[in-house]
Backbone as a chain_set.jsonl record, in Angstrom:
{"seq": "LQGPHYYAIVDQGKLIVAVPMDKNRQADTMYFSENHGACWSKTKFSTTPWHFTGLQGDPKALGLKVTLWGYTPSDGLWQTMEVDFSKVIERQCVSDDFEEWVPHAQGAKDGCLLGFKERISVIKQNVWCFMPDTDLRRTEESCTCDLEDFECDFGY", "coords": {"N": [[-97.462, -3.509, 67.964], [-98.993, -0.411, 67.287], [-98.084, 2.971, 67.297], [-97.631, 5.2, 70.189], [-97.419, 3.888, 73.571], [-98.315, 3.359, 76.996], [-96.518, 1.377, 79.292], [-95.765, -1.662, 81.125], [-93.365, -3.84, 82.491], [-93.292, -7.067, 83.519], [-92.993, -10.169, 85.449], [-90.279, -10.796, 85.465], [-89.385, -9.687, 83.045], [-90.558, -11.197, 81.121], [-93.294, -10.856, 80.573], [-95.073, -8.344, 78.96], [-97.059, -5.514, 79.346], [-99.285, -3.266, 77.841], [-100.843, -0.12, 77.314], [-102.679, 1.782, 75.075], [-101.591, 5.072, 74.173], [-103.561, 7.542, 74.058], [-104.4, 10.74, 72.642], [-106.198, 12.162, 74.173], [-106.02, 10.822, 76.478], [-107.783, 8.753, 76.922], [-108.85, 5.501, 77.686], [-109.693, 2.026, 77.487], [-108.797, -0.413, 76.934], [-106.265, -2.911, 76.946], [-103.12, -4.363, 76.007], [-101.226, -7.379, 75.936], [-98.188, -9.229, 76.026], [-96.517, -12.251, 75.938], [-94.301, -13.165, 74.764], [-91.967, -11.607, 74.359], [-92.898, -9.405, 72.903], [-93.433, -10.262, 70.304], [-95.955, -11.258, 69.55], [-99.23, -9.988, 70.277], [-101.871, -9.92, 72.654], [-105.218, -8.789, 73.058], [-107.321, -7.125, 75.373], [-110.214, -5.911, 77.078], [-110.316, -3.665, 79.779], [-112.246, -2.222, 80.976], [-115.701, -1.278, 80.781], [-116.41, 1.241, 80.04], [-114.581, 4.055, 78.782], [-111.688, 5.2, 80.543], [-110.119, 8.126, 81.928], [-107.037, 7.679, 81.533], [-104.27, 7.311, 83.683], [-102.01, 5.886, 84.477], [-99.929, 2.885, 84.821], [-98.505, 0.105, 86.597], [-96.233, -2.453, 87.398], [-94.887, -4.88, 89.721], [-92.146, -3.441, 91.381], [-89.713, -4.888, 91.252], [-90.167, -6.427, 89.105], [-91.194, -8.93, 89.517], [-93.628, -11.561, 89.733], [-97.057, -11.552, 88.486], [-98.834, -9.434, 88.369], [-100.43, -6.363, 87.533], [-101.084, -2.975, 88.112], [-103.546, -0.643, 87.284], [-104.498, 2.777, 86.908], [-106.678, 5.623, 87.034], [-109.327, 7.935, 86.099], [-112.91, 8.163, 85.769], [-114.271, 10.038, 83.187], [-116.92, 11.03, 83.199], [-117.88, 11.29, 85.878], [-115.676, 11.889, 87.382], [-114.582, 10.209, 89.292], [-112.012, 8.456, 90.873], [-110.358, 5.519, 89.722], [-108.996, 2.34, 90.389], [-107.344, -0.603, 89.393], [-106.436, -3.908, 89.709], [-104.762, -6.194, 87.727], [-104.493, -9.559, 87.372], [-102.419, -11.669, 85.932], [-101.977, -14.33, 86.392], [-104.212, -15.804, 86.136], [-104.403, -16.206, 83.48], [-101.929, -17.067, 82.52], [-101.066, -19.904, 83.515], [-99.275, -22.022, 83.895], [-96.34, -22.943, 85.572], [-92.954, -22.275, 84.874], [-90.603, -24.765, 83.81], [-87.382, -26.465, 83.894], [-86.747, -27.062, 81.174], [-87.876, -24.969, 79.798], [-86.182, -22.843, 79.666], [-83.459, -20.859, 78.311], [-80.031, -20.025, 77.684], [-78.797, -16.699, 77.908], [-76.623, -14.236, 76.822], [-75.714, -11.092, 77.631], [-74.651, -8.473, 75.484], [-73.502, -10.178, 73.627], [-73.356, -10.025, 70.873], [-71.198, -8.56, 70.064], [-67.678, -8.312, 69.187], [-66.283, -9.357, 71.275], [-67.557, -11.5, 72.452], [-69.461, -11.152, 74.537], [-68.048, -10.183, 76.671], [-67.548, -7.524, 78.77], [-66.105, -4.777, 80.212], [-64.376, -6.435, 81.636], [-65.94, -8.497, 82.513], [-68.24, -11.138, 82.204], [-71.492, -12.141, 81.801], [-73.975, -14.653, 82.194], [-77.305, -15.411, 81.675], [-80.191, -17.174, 82.609], [-83.011, -17.343, 80.752], [-86.529, -17.291, 79.872], [-87.551, -19.15, 77.074], [-88.502, -17.686, 73.943], [-91.029, -18.462, 72.742], [-92.486, -19.804, 74.697], [-95.105, -20.427, 76.908], [-95.386, -19.654, 79.97], [-94.983, -18.946, 83.521], [-92.573, -17.244, 85.568], [-91.25, -18.45, 88.626], [-91.429, -16.715, 91.795], [-88.652, -15.792, 92.058], [-85.24, -14.679, 91.767], [-83.664, -14.186, 88.55], [-81.697, -16.803, 87.135], [-78.287, -16.57, 87.272], [-74.967, -16.605, 86.034], [-71.597, -15.738, 86.482], [-68.496, -14.639, 85.141], [-65.048, -13.843, 85.048], [-63.207, -11.958, 82.627], [-60.706, -11.024, 80.219], [-59.695, -7.646, 80.231], [-59.608, -5.028, 77.793], [-58.244, -2.236, 75.913], [-60.526, -0.827, 75.058], [-62.381, -1.311, 77.129], [-61.347, 0.223, 79.226], [-61.631, 2.78, 78.158], [-64.362, 3.277, 78.236], [-65.14, 2.993, 80.836], [-66.065, 4.385, 84.021], [-64.377, 7.276, 85.005], [-62.15, 7.101, 83.378]], "CA": [[-98.31, -2.39, 68.402], [-98.839, 0.818, 66.506], [-98.152, 4.229, 68.051], [-97.09, 5.213, 71.558], [-98.166, 3.174, 74.6], [-97.824, 3.23, 78.358], [-96.239, -0.043, 79.414], [-95.137, -2.208, 82.33], [-92.696, -5.109, 82.23], [-93.399, -7.892, 84.721], [-92.565, -11.545, 85.329], [-88.844, -10.718, 85.194], [-89.151, -9.323, 81.664], [-91.252, -12.125, 80.189], [-94.627, -10.326, 80.26], [-95.163, -6.88, 78.713], [-98.432, -5.042, 79.32], [-99.273, -1.954, 77.212], [-102.111, 0.596, 77.151], [-102.438, 2.829, 74.061], [-101.487, 6.458, 74.651], [-104.485, 8.371, 73.286], [-104.114, 12.151, 72.905], [-107.101, 12.627, 75.266], [-105.75, 9.9, 77.595], [-108.942, 7.858, 77.113], [-108.448, 4.097, 77.451], [-110.474, 0.954, 78.058], [-108.221, -1.619, 76.395], [-104.828, -3.11, 77.137], [-102.492, -5.418, 75.265], [-100.163, -8.038, 76.657], [-97.361, -10.131, 75.241], [-95.76, -13.218, 76.74], [-93.178, -13.643, 73.947], [-91.028, -10.498, 74.077], [-93.486, -8.44, 71.963], [-93.624, -10.799, 68.959], [-97.427, -11.291, 69.348], [-99.946, -9.28, 71.324], [-103.284, -10.238, 72.915], [-105.966, -7.596, 73.399], [-108.419, -7.335, 76.283], [-110.799, -4.683, 77.642], [-110.278, -3.646, 81.232], [-113.378, -1.437, 81.436], [-116.795, -1.145, 79.801], [-116.402, 2.64, 79.601], [-113.174, 4.559, 78.803], [-111.152, 5.949, 81.656], [-109.004, 9.05, 81.692], [-105.994, 6.817, 82.012], [-103.111, 8.057, 84.191], [-100.812, 5.108, 84.669], [-99.937, 1.48, 85.196], [-97.235, -0.284, 87.15], [-96.081, -3.792, 87.933], [-93.988, -4.986, 90.847], [-90.88, -2.741, 91.058], [-88.658, -5.841, 90.941], [-90.664, -7.168, 87.931], [-91.597, -10.281, 89.914], [-95.058, -11.781, 89.781], [-97.896, -11.412, 87.272], [-99.875, -8.431, 88.606], [-100.226, -4.991, 87.051], [-102.108, -2.072, 88.607], [-103.893, 0.47, 86.404], [-105.28, 3.796, 87.583], [-107.214, 6.725, 86.241], [-110.662, 8.304, 86.577], [-113.925, 8.161, 84.747], [-114.514, 11.441, 82.845], [-118.284, 11.451, 83.446], [-118.119, 11.693, 87.275], [-114.405, 12.276, 88.008], [-114.191, 9.278, 90.351], [-110.769, 7.715, 90.606], [-110.489, 4.073, 89.612], [-107.774, 1.541, 90.344], [-107.672, -1.969, 89.048], [-105.277, -4.818, 89.657], [-104.978, -7.245, 86.77], [-103.669, -10.676, 87.761], [-102.248, -12.505, 84.735], [-101.859, -15.733, 86.764], [-105.438, -16.47, 85.669], [-104.222, -16.448, 82.04], [-100.698, -17.803, 82.396], [-101.212, -20.775, 84.7], [-98.238, -23.007, 84.018], [-95.037, -22.458, 86.045], [-91.853, -22.734, 83.991], [-89.71, -25.855, 84.248], [-86.02, -26.242, 83.38], [-86.696, -27.114, 79.697], [-88.434, -23.736, 79.257], [-85.168, -21.788, 79.718], [-82.271, -20.885, 77.472], [-79.018, -19.104, 78.181], [-78.68, -15.458, 77.176], [-75.419, -13.493, 77.207], [-75.808, -9.675, 77.218], [-73.521, -7.956, 74.709], [-72.878, -11.302, 72.914], [-73.206, -9.733, 69.435], [-69.914, -7.874, 69.825], [-66.498, -9.129, 68.861], [-65.681, -9.888, 72.487], [-68.385, -12.606, 72.911], [-70.165, -10.861, 75.774], [-67.166, -9.649, 77.708], [-67.633, -6.071, 78.871], [-65.458, -4.255, 81.404], [-63.756, -7.517, 82.373], [-67.004, -9.262, 83.149], [-69.183, -11.812, 81.316], [-72.627, -12.673, 82.569], [-74.917, -15.521, 81.5], [-78.581, -15.352, 82.392], [-81.205, -18.13, 82.133], [-84.263, -16.636, 80.449], [-87.538, -18.156, 79.277], [-87.545, -19.143, 75.61], [-89.479, -16.741, 73.431], [-92.374, -18.968, 72.422], [-92.967, -20.664, 75.785], [-96.175, -19.753, 77.651], [-95.308, -20.063, 81.371], [-94.555, -17.826, 84.354], [-91.407, -17.455, 86.405], [-91.508, -18.418, 90.048], [-91.013, -15.461, 92.41], [-87.23, -15.837, 92.424], [-84.391, -13.952, 90.836], [-83.164, -14.931, 87.403], [-80.477, -17.59, 87.368], [-77.168, -15.886, 86.642], [-73.59, -17.03, 86.313], [-70.668, -14.638, 86.137], [-67.085, -15.016, 85.027], [-64.1, -12.761, 84.683], [-62.59, -12.042, 81.308], [-59.617, -10.054, 80.058], [-60.038, -6.323, 79.774], [-58.723, -4.448, 76.775], [-58.237, -0.788, 75.921], [-61.902, -0.295, 74.948], [-63.0, -1.386, 78.443], [-60.92, 1.367, 80.027], [-62.131, 3.997, 77.585], [-65.783, 3.548, 78.543], [-65.389, 2.846, 82.281], [-66.122, 5.663, 84.762], [-63.109, 7.817, 85.513], [-61.058, 6.945, 82.411]], "C": [[-97.999, -1.182, 67.549], [-98.948, 2.035, 67.436], [-97.615, 4.075, 69.446], [-98.01, 4.496, 72.548], [-97.518, 3.407, 75.951], [-97.537, 1.745, 78.521], [-95.664, -0.371, 80.77], [-94.536, -3.536, 81.914], [-92.688, -5.898, 83.51], [-92.898, -9.33, 84.444], [-91.116, -11.621, 84.881], [-88.537, -10.489, 83.703], [-89.895, -10.167, 80.667], [-92.588, -11.557, 79.738], [-94.582, -8.821, 80.096], [-96.631, -6.535, 78.615], [-98.398, -3.591, 78.799], [-100.692, -1.409, 77.093], [-101.861, 1.717, 76.14], [-102.475, 4.226, 74.659], [-102.301, 7.343, 73.714], [-104.22, 9.84, 73.616], [-105.021, 12.741, 73.981], [-106.977, 11.77, 76.491], [-106.959, 9.003, 77.923], [-108.504, 6.432, 76.796], [-109.44, 3.159, 78.127], [-109.926, -0.424, 77.682], [-106.745, -1.691, 76.706], [-104.403, -4.296, 76.29], [-101.452, -6.081, 76.138], [-99.476, -9.046, 75.747], [-96.528, -10.979, 76.183], [-94.54, -13.727, 75.948], [-92.301, -12.491, 73.443], [-91.562, -9.524, 73.013], [-93.672, -8.979, 70.554], [-95.113, -10.866, 68.599], [-98.067, -10.624, 70.545], [-101.387, -9.784, 71.424], [-103.951, -8.974, 73.408], [-107.099, -7.948, 74.363], [-108.916, -5.985, 76.813], [-110.676, -4.749, 79.158], [-111.43, -2.862, 81.839], [-114.449, -1.348, 80.36], [-116.892, 0.286, 79.287], [-114.957, 3.163, 79.694], [-112.881, 5.36, 80.074], [-110.286, 7.094, 81.102], [-107.82, 8.371, 82.356], [-104.775, 7.629, 82.489], [-101.896, 7.214, 84.481], [-101.029, 3.622, 84.921], [-98.56, 1.123, 85.737], [-97.332, -1.745, 87.591], [-95.236, -3.721, 89.181], [-92.664, -4.277, 90.496], [-89.706, -3.659, 90.732], [-89.012, -6.69, 89.721], [-90.964, -8.606, 88.242], [-93.108, -10.396, 89.866], [-95.752, -11.437, 88.484], [-98.969, -10.354, 87.449], [-99.474, -7.066, 88.109], [-101.374, -4.175, 87.607], [-102.272, -0.936, 87.633], [-104.644, 1.518, 87.219], [-105.634, 4.921, 86.655], [-108.548, 7.137, 86.827], [-111.637, 8.314, 85.419], [-114.316, 9.619, 84.457], [-115.932, 11.914, 83.221], [-118.492, 11.943, 84.892], [-116.839, 12.065, 88.007], [-113.943, 11.354, 89.128], [-112.951, 8.489, 89.953], [-111.035, 6.222, 90.619], [-109.101, 3.457, 89.702], [-108.211, 0.115, 90.079], [-106.383, -2.77, 89.056], [-105.626, -5.978, 88.726], [-103.983, -8.353, 87.12], [-103.575, -11.645, 86.574], [-102.037, -13.984, 85.095], [-103.125, -16.512, 86.394], [-105.339, -16.825, 84.197], [-103.016, -17.322, 81.817], [-100.562, -18.706, 83.613], [-100.05, -21.723, 84.919], [-96.931, -22.383, 84.512], [-93.947, -23.07, 85.17], [-91.073, -23.877, 84.659], [-88.36, -25.656, 83.548], [-85.93, -26.257, 81.861], [-87.222, -25.833, 79.041], [-87.388, -22.599, 79.154], [-84.101, -21.971, 78.703], [-81.293, -19.857, 78.039], [-78.934, -17.881, 77.264], [-77.45, -14.739, 77.705], [-75.569, -12.055, 76.714], [-74.53, -9.305, 76.464], [-72.844, -9.043, 73.841], [-72.675, -11.0, 71.42], [-71.87, -9.094, 69.112], [-68.782, -8.858, 69.549], [-65.93, -9.808, 70.087], [-66.551, -10.969, 73.144], [-69.001, -12.364, 74.285], [-69.316, -10.319, 76.881], [-67.228, -8.135, 77.664], [-67.092, -5.622, 80.217], [-64.936, -5.378, 82.298], [-64.734, -8.49, 83.015], [-67.911, -9.88, 82.082], [-70.265, -12.449, 82.141], [-73.489, -13.534, 81.662], [-76.181, -15.586, 82.343], [-79.536, -16.405, 81.769], [-82.504, -17.392, 81.974], [-85.26, -17.631, 79.818], [-87.471, -18.039, 77.758], [-88.688, -18.299, 75.113], [-90.872, -17.298, 73.255], [-92.918, -19.932, 73.474], [-93.96, -19.834, 76.621], [-96.166, -20.282, 79.086], [-94.87, -18.841, 82.191], [-93.37, -18.237, 85.196], [-91.855, -17.556, 87.872], [-90.962, -17.111, 90.654], [-89.577, -15.57, 92.953], [-86.448, -15.014, 91.408], [-83.985, -14.842, 89.676], [-81.89, -15.656, 87.748], [-79.335, -16.945, 86.562], [-75.862, -16.591, 86.978], [-72.686, -15.913, 85.817], [-69.266, -15.226, 86.026], [-66.268, -13.782, 84.636], [-63.557, -13.005, 83.271], [-61.569, -10.89, 81.205], [-60.116, -8.715, 79.546], [-59.104, -5.901, 78.64], [-58.89, -2.94, 76.817], [-59.64, -0.198, 75.843], [-62.621, -0.315, 76.272], [-62.632, -0.158, 79.265], [-61.418, 2.699, 79.479], [-63.563, 4.315, 77.96], [-66.11, 3.413, 80.0], [-65.353, 4.244, 82.927], [-64.75, 6.051, 85.246], [-61.929, 7.678, 84.543], [-61.286, 7.798, 81.202]], "O": [[-96.856, -0.972, 67.143], [-99.844, 2.086, 68.279], [-97.198, 2.992, 69.856], [-99.23, 4.496, 72.384], [-96.31, 3.626, 76.039], [-98.246, 0.922, 77.941], [-95.147, 0.494, 81.476], [-95.103, -4.266, 81.102], [-92.127, -5.442, 84.506], [-92.444, -9.642, 83.343], [-90.77, -12.423, 84.014], [-87.564, -11.021, 83.17], [-89.865, -9.876, 79.471], [-92.974, -11.773, 78.589], [-94.111, -8.105, 80.979], [-97.376, -7.187, 77.883], [-97.587, -2.786, 79.256], [-101.629, -2.154, 76.805], [-100.941, 2.516, 76.317], [-103.285, 4.521, 75.537], [-101.793, 7.831, 72.705], [-103.854, 10.159, 74.748], [-104.651, 13.718, 74.633], [-107.728, 11.944, 77.451], [-107.126, 8.558, 79.059], [-107.869, 6.181, 75.772], [-109.962, 3.458, 79.201], [-110.49, -1.455, 78.045], [-106.051, -0.675, 76.732], [-105.225, -5.128, 75.906], [-100.852, -5.429, 76.993], [-100.078, -9.625, 74.842], [-95.91, -10.466, 77.115], [-93.829, -14.619, 76.413], [-91.948, -12.42, 72.266], [-90.78, -8.891, 72.304], [-94.044, -8.21, 69.667], [-95.489, -10.563, 67.466], [-97.551, -10.67, 71.661], [-102.037, -10.041, 70.411], [-103.328, -8.17, 74.101], [-107.767, -8.967, 74.184], [-108.139, -5.044, 76.975], [-110.914, -5.802, 79.751], [-111.589, -2.828, 83.059], [-114.141, -1.344, 79.169], [-117.412, 0.51, 78.194], [-114.205, 2.758, 80.581], [-113.729, 6.089, 80.589], [-109.795, 7.038, 79.975], [-107.621, 8.469, 83.567], [-104.307, 8.522, 81.784], [-100.823, 7.769, 84.715], [-102.14, 3.167, 85.192], [-97.565, 1.756, 85.385], [-98.364, -2.202, 88.084], [-94.901, -2.634, 89.652], [-92.122, -4.5, 89.413], [-88.795, -3.256, 90.01], [-88.245, -7.576, 89.341], [-90.991, -9.438, 87.335], [-93.797, -9.379, 89.953], [-95.108, -11.072, 87.5], [-99.957, -10.383, 86.715], [-98.321, -6.656, 88.244], [-102.521, -4.622, 87.581], [-101.295, -0.328, 87.196], [-105.369, 1.157, 88.146], [-104.985, 5.146, 85.633], [-108.879, 6.735, 87.943], [-111.257, 8.452, 84.257], [-114.657, 10.357, 85.381], [-116.116, 13.09, 83.532], [-119.213, 12.918, 85.104], [-116.902, 12.516, 89.15], [-112.999, 11.687, 89.845], [-112.858, 7.938, 88.857], [-111.829, 5.722, 91.416], [-108.141, 3.995, 89.151], [-109.292, -0.314, 90.481], [-105.372, -2.361, 88.485], [-106.639, -6.653, 88.903], [-102.776, -8.117, 87.161], [-104.534, -12.348, 86.257], [-101.929, -14.816, 84.194], [-103.107, -17.742, 86.347], [-106.106, -17.655, 83.709], [-103.067, -18.24, 80.998], [-99.998, -18.301, 84.63], [-99.854, -22.19, 86.041], [-96.461, -21.401, 83.937], [-94.021, -24.236, 84.782], [-90.915, -23.935, 85.879], [-88.222, -24.772, 82.703], [-85.111, -25.53, 81.298], [-87.029, -25.637, 77.841], [-87.682, -21.53, 78.62], [-83.839, -23.09, 78.261], [-81.677, -18.947, 78.773], [-78.988, -17.991, 76.039], [-77.26, -14.646, 78.918], [-75.553, -11.817, 75.506], [-73.449, -9.792, 76.796], [-71.725, -8.837, 73.372], [-71.879, -11.679, 70.771], [-71.461, -9.101, 67.951], [-68.939, -10.073, 69.669], [-65.158, -10.757, 69.953], [-66.302, -11.322, 74.297], [-69.055, -13.278, 75.108], [-69.837, -10.018, 77.955], [-66.983, -7.532, 76.619], [-67.585, -6.057, 81.257], [-65.025, -5.313, 83.524], [-64.387, -9.215, 83.947], [-68.306, -9.188, 81.144], [-69.99, -13.208, 83.07], [-73.711, -13.193, 80.5], [-76.133, -15.787, 83.557], [-79.657, -16.494, 80.547], [-83.05, -16.868, 82.946], [-84.865, -18.676, 79.3], [-87.348, -16.937, 77.224], [-89.726, -18.197, 75.767], [-91.835, -16.618, 73.61], [-93.736, -20.794, 73.151], [-93.681, -18.692, 76.986], [-96.861, -21.252, 79.39], [-94.442, -17.831, 81.633], [-93.179, -19.414, 85.501], [-92.744, -16.82, 88.3], [-90.101, -16.475, 90.046], [-89.342, -15.451, 94.155], [-86.945, -14.7, 90.327], [-83.96, -16.067, 89.785], [-81.093, -15.182, 88.558], [-79.417, -16.801, 85.342], [-75.688, -17.107, 88.082], [-72.998, -15.233, 84.84], [-68.909, -16.176, 86.722], [-66.747, -12.845, 83.997], [-63.473, -14.144, 82.811], [-61.58, -9.939, 81.986], [-60.857, -8.644, 78.565], [-57.966, -6.359, 78.546], [-59.608, -2.421, 77.672], [-59.922, 0.814, 76.484], [-63.416, 0.587, 76.537], [-63.487, 0.435, 79.923], [-61.61, 3.647, 80.24], [-63.95, 5.482, 78.003], [-67.243, 3.686, 80.398], [-64.69, 5.155, 82.429], [-64.038, 5.236, 85.834], [-60.819, 8.099, 84.867], [-60.469, 7.796, 80.281]]}, "num_chains": 1, "name": "protein.A"}
């Protein structure tokens, strides 16, 4: 995507929805990506531009619905629209669609931060499926703290 956009992240981080941020806040088109922003699909959400004021997904990022709101400049009437991506992304993910991700794994400590290492099962980047309405699968393990952990922890 080029330039600034309003965005919402849904489906536990798998689906990103973006609306271009026009200087006059006029919008009739949105973009969505199911592969962490590598590729974007474009669709119109209105035949006439709205004075766009916002969009939001589920606060827990579950599900495939995004709500857009704004008003039509010609008559000033407020508009809301719920976009349900389950009509586009119909296949539910299965176990082969997931891979393990370790936050902070690029560092020298192999993902250990503040005595804690977390592994999260996430959908592979090029898989087109949706997450069931459950929390991400996580495993946690303790690891040895070192001086750097104490330097960045609260109160040290």
